[in-house]
Residue, then its C-alpha position, 0 to 999 in steps of 0.5 A: m856592523s855599525a857605521e859609526a866611528t870616533n871623530p878625531a877631534t873628539p877624544a875617545p872615552a878610554t885608551p886602556g891599551t896603552h897601559r897593557r902588554k905591548s902589542r901590534p901598534r894601532i893601525d891608522l884607519r885614515r891611512l887605510g881608508l886612503a889606501a882603499l880609495l887610491g889603491s888599484p891593486t893588480r890581480d897578483r899584488l896584495p893591496d896595501a890596505i890589507g898588508h897588515i892583515a896578511e902579515a898578522h895572518r902569516a904570523h899564525h899560519p905561515d903557509a896560508d893562501a892570501d888570495p882569498l883575502r885579496r879577492a874578498y877585499v876587492l869585492a868589499e872595497s868596491s861594494h862599500r865604495g862611497q859609504m862613509r862612517k860618521s867620522g868621515e872615514p871610508y866605511i871599508t875601514h870597519p871590516l878591515a879593522v874587524t878582520l885585523i882583530l881576528a887575524e892577530l888572534g890567529a883566525e884561519t883564512t875562511t873566518l878572515t874572508a867572511s869578516l871582510l865580507h860581513d857587511t856586504v850582503e847587509d849594506t850593499e848590492v852583493t848577494l849570498d849567491q855571489v858570495r857562494r860562487e866566488f868564495g865557496e859554501e863555507v864563507c857563504y855560510l859564515v856571511d849568512g850567519v852574520t847577515k842574519l843579525e839585522k842592523v838595529d838602533y840599539g833600542a831597549a827591545a831591538e838589542p835583545e832580539t838581535f842577540r837572540k838571532m845571533l845565538v840562533a845564527a851562531g848555533n852551528d858555527v861559533r865563528v859567527m859569534s867570533i866575528k860579532l865579538a870583533d865587530r863589537l870591539h871595534n865599535m866600542r873602540t870608536l864610540g867617542v862620536m856618539r851621544r853620552e847616553k847612547q855610549e852608556r846604552i851600548a856599553k851596558v849591553t856589552r857588559d851584560v851579554l858580549i863580555p860574558l859571551a867572550e868569556r864563554l868562548g875563551v877569547q880573553a884578549l877581546k874580553t879584557e879590552l871590552e871590559d876596560l872600554v866599558f869600565a871607562i864609559l860606565h865608571p869614568e871616575e873609578y877608571e881615572h883613579t885606576r889609571e892614576l894607580v897604574d901610572e904611579n906604579a909604572a913611574h916607581g923605580d922598584d919593580t918587584l915583578a921584574r926581580t921575581a921574574e929573574q929569580v924564576r928564570t934562574v931557578l928554571r935554568e939551573a933545573g934545565i927546564q927551557a921556559e919563557v918567563l914574561i910579566r903580564p900587566r893586569h888590565f884596568v878592571s883587574v887592577h880595580r878588582i884587586c884594589r877593592k879586595r886588598g885595599r892598598l896595592r903593592g908592586a906585585d899586585f899590578g901584574r902576574l908572571l907567565v911561564l911558557v913551556h913546550e910540553d904539558a909535563d914541563c908545566y908540572g916540572v916548573l911547578g915543582e921547582l918553584h914550590t921547592c926553591m921558593t916559598p909557595v902560597v899553597s892556598e893559591f894553587k889551582d890545576f886547570i890542566a887536569v880539569p880545564k875550565f868550560n871555555l877550554y882554558q888550561s893553566l896551572h895557577t900558583a903564587v910565591a912569596t917574594g923577598d920583601g913580603e909581597i905575593a907574586e901570582v904565577l901562571i904556567r902553561t904551554h905555548q899552545m895553551h896560551s894561544v887558546a887562553e888568549a883566543g879561545v875558539i878562534a885559536l882552534g881554526n876550523p873546529y868542524a868535522p867533515a860531514s858524516d856519511d849519513p848527515a841528519d838533514g844536512e846539519r853540521a857536526d860540531p864535536t867542540r861546541p861547548g855544552w853551555l851553548s847547546r843548552l842556551l840554544e835549546w832554552q831560547q826557543a822556549a822563551p815566551d818573549t824577548d824580556t824573558f829571553w833577555s833576563t834569562l840570558r843574563e842570568d845564564l851567562a853569569q854562571d861561569r863554571e860547568i860540571t859534568v854528571f854521569r847517567p847510569d847508562g854511561g852518558t853525561l850531562g853538562l850543567p852549570e855549577g850549582a845545578s840541582c837534580v831538578d836541572a838534571a831532570y830537565a836537561q835529560y828529559g825536557e818537559d817530560a821531567h814534569a813526571c820526575i818524583g825523585a833522584s838517586v845520586n851516587g847510588r843513594l836516594a836524594t831530594l830533587s833539591t840536592v846540589l850536584r857536584d862534578g863527577d856525580t852519577v845521577q839516576l832520575l826516578m820518573g813517575q808513571d802517571p801521565a797527569s804528573e805535574p811540576s811543583r812551584e817549589w821546583l823553581e827554588h831549586a832550578h838553576t838552569a834556564a831550561a828548567r826554569i822556563a819549562i816549569q814557568r810555562w807549565l804553571a802559566a798554562h795552568p793558572h788555577h793549579t794549586d801547588a801540592f805543597d800548599d794543599a799539604r800545609t793546609l791539611e797539616e793545620s787541620a789534621p797533623d796526624a793525617t799529614s805530618a808524616r806524609t809531607t816530611a816523607l816527600a822529596p821536594g817536587t813530589r806530590p803527597p798522596a791524593l786527597p780523597a774525593h768529595p765524600t759519597p753518602d751511602a745507606t750507612g753514612t759516608r764512603a771515601a778513601g775506600v772507607v765507610v764511616d758511620l757519620p753522614g757528611a764527614s770527610v775521610r782521610l787515611a792517617g799518614c802515620c800508619t797508612p792503613v790498607p785493606p784488610d787492616e783492622v781500622t778505627g777512626f777519630v774526629v779531628r779539627g774541622g770535622a774530618v775523620t782520620v782512619h788509623r790502623a787499630e794497633c797504631a800508636g797514634a790511635a792508642r794515644m788518642r784513646s788514652d786522651g779520652r777521644a771517642a772512636i768512630e766506627v769505620r770499615w773498608g768498602g768494596t774497593t781494593e786499590c790502596r796507598v801504603t808507606l813502606v820502610a826498607e832498611s838496607f846496607g849501602r851499596p851501588h845501584l841499590l835504588a835502581d834494584l829496589t825501584e825495579a822490584i817495585a815496578q815488577e809488582g805493579a806498584g806505582i811510586v808516589s814519593a821516595t826519600v832516604e835518611p842520611p846513612t848511619q854506619q853504612r846502613v840506609r833507610h828508604t821510605y816509599t809511598l806506593q799506590l797498589p791496584d789491589a791491597a792483596h798484593l802488599p805481602s808479595l810486594m814486601r817480599a819482593m823488596r826484601n829479596v833485593a840484595g842488601v835489603y834486610d827488612v821491609t815494614r809498614a811505616q809507623h810514624p809518631a802521631t800528634a794528638l789533636 
């Protein structure tokens, strides 16, 4: 939506398209502008200025009605009449060029109509009501979405905010984003009239945001050209070197790819498989990457073979013939048909060795897959289902909206400021693969590759995930830092404490923007919060016997057992943690190695810092301190019955074991403070739970309930080795 274009006297910074596969010749914008000014179309005749658009549109949609395009052009031309681009061309050439880009990619009539009108409401006297009356609600919706992207000067703060608005506007219709991408491509083609510093600023934003968005939407045709244009502006020397390499290869008489393509045609013809075999030259950025990876380039490095067939099954038939009749490079095989990429891309990738020792990459796909691979969501036409019988607040249903876009729309609302949004957006777009994990109820979560259980928690529960205390992955307890894989089943364990809080350490395992922003917002709202892990490390330095087992048993992000409150003196000494100690003023801690509870027989020992740790009388740590000559301190239980205890459950591995155990614990009224599991050995699993009991008298019944869970063969009190102090 920029009114800037190339001055014909100023050479454009890049013309990579001249070295790529043949496409429709670049349209002369001056001629289009002249046609727009001089043409006086009748009501029935298609204006000359949109003849190329109509031709490209009918190539994809033979039965399309061109009348909406004619009427949209007439309104746009009359509205923009008198407006000029910096190059001196009529402004109407810009929406014409944007619409032609979309038409060549196969956009449907509604998108093309909105594209012709995409600047009218913003830059002319045309109103949305007028667009709605003349073209209907759908076109009005798209024009309104694009109009919400206010014109900016590409300043450092304005550009990020504009893309934030774009994401919101495009949230219910990705066609808004398609028009924006085509708009940016035309403006990138015509940057030559601008100052060098402005070219670089726009190119950097295009590189950081628009190119990843094009990749996410699967619009490879736009993405590759944008990459080459950005490459030419930001790295002119490397661009020129790459151009020289491409020119030298083109001038070379020996064409390895052409010979290999003919060999592939022969193999498929003899096998009776109808297929079209094409040579796809790599675009400049791709050649540059291959050069950096492999060093010296050979003929087959400058392109790839593309095999197009009619049916999905034929793709695998082609693959089998190539691997049988030629020498395959097995390590290069990838099946994106069975497992499509997050951006709808489907294809088989393989490579074969040529007779002269080169490696030729081969892409195998159907014609429909090829359309989607080139145009992405644009090739889907109108992906929006009709409104349901009971629409929610008139909101559109979009069954095809990618999961990444849904997540992005959610977290951008929580981003506290533009800088956070901008940096997080760039990080989020840099994640170019997705996984799907399953919930126990059969639902799914879409997450970026590399996501952890922390990310799954915030994806499922939002800010309620602050209360997450652990997870089960494929039926086995796992730490919150566990990285998830595609197809995993994840069950999240939620604490019951309303004051639950996240740990700063979770940020180290949060891979998604939603998780990071939610955690950062909580930490910012609690600036005096001391991370529980810092507390645990401090205690470990002063009293390892009381805390070493406690900290190692915690899943990342779960809190250690609550520290005792300030000691309360009574007539006989100090009362804390439910224990009375005959040592006035001393702080009291229950030993983590044996976690004593009433009515256990207990004894105490003074440790570094003057604190008293309380052990069960039969604790091995207590015995060791006695043997080292440490004097015991008399301690006894006070009147409280509430306690915290660590239990170890030994079991055989089976599906849903964790769910059954946690249900048994909950039914006994115990709260889970932390849970962890050791790596399984010979199909046996060892679970460790730190539990809060309202009454120590319930401990025996709790242990019986846990033993009654199928697969559990023993439940015992924890006995960790203690370090003498």
